[in-house]
N, C-alpha and C positions, 0 to 999 in steps of 0.2 A: 370373522378372523382378521385381527388388525395387526400389521407389522409396521414396525417403526425403525429406521434407520437414519445413520448420518451421513451425509453426501457432500462433498466441497460445492460451492456456489456454481462451478464452470458445469458441473453434471445436469444443471436445471437447462441448459441449452439444448441438450440431446433432444432428439424427437422421439417420443414415444406414446404409445397408445393407452398405456396403464394410466387408469385414475389414482392421480398422486396429488396429495395437499403438500405444498411446500411451505414450511415455517421457519423464518430465519432464526437463527442461535445466534447472537451478537454480545460477545463476551471475550474478554482478552484471554480468558482461561482456556477457551474452546480452541482449539487447534487440531489440525490433521495433516499428515504427512503423506504426500503421494511420491512413491518410488518408480523409476523406471529402471528394470535390471535387462542386462544382454550378456551373453557368454564372451570371454576375450577374445577367444578364437573362433566365433561365430561368423559365417558369412550375412552381411546386412546388404540387402539390394538396396539401390539408389533412393527408392520411396522410403525405406525404414529408416535410413541414415537422414533424410530430410526430414523426417516425423522426430526423430532424435534431436535434432539439431533445433526444432521449432521447440518443442516441449522444453528443453534444457535453456533455450532462451527467452522463454515467455515470462512475463511479469504477472506473477500470481498474486500481487496484491490488487492489481486494478483488473485482472482478468483479460488483457490486451496485449499482443505482440510489445514487446520490449521496444523505444525508441532507438534509432540508430545513432550512434555517438560519433 
């Protein structure tokens, strides 16, 4: 059985044991939105706050941390 899915390029960096074939889709019309949610009144540990800041400040075009200005 074959399964097909679309995943952002940064997912390729994850370590997996699954047999996966990566086929790039390079089209200006092919986009994906990745969204991070948290409750406004939720407790966020220091680790989660750091993760949220890192994700929010990531340069998703290059797949690298944004340069400090």
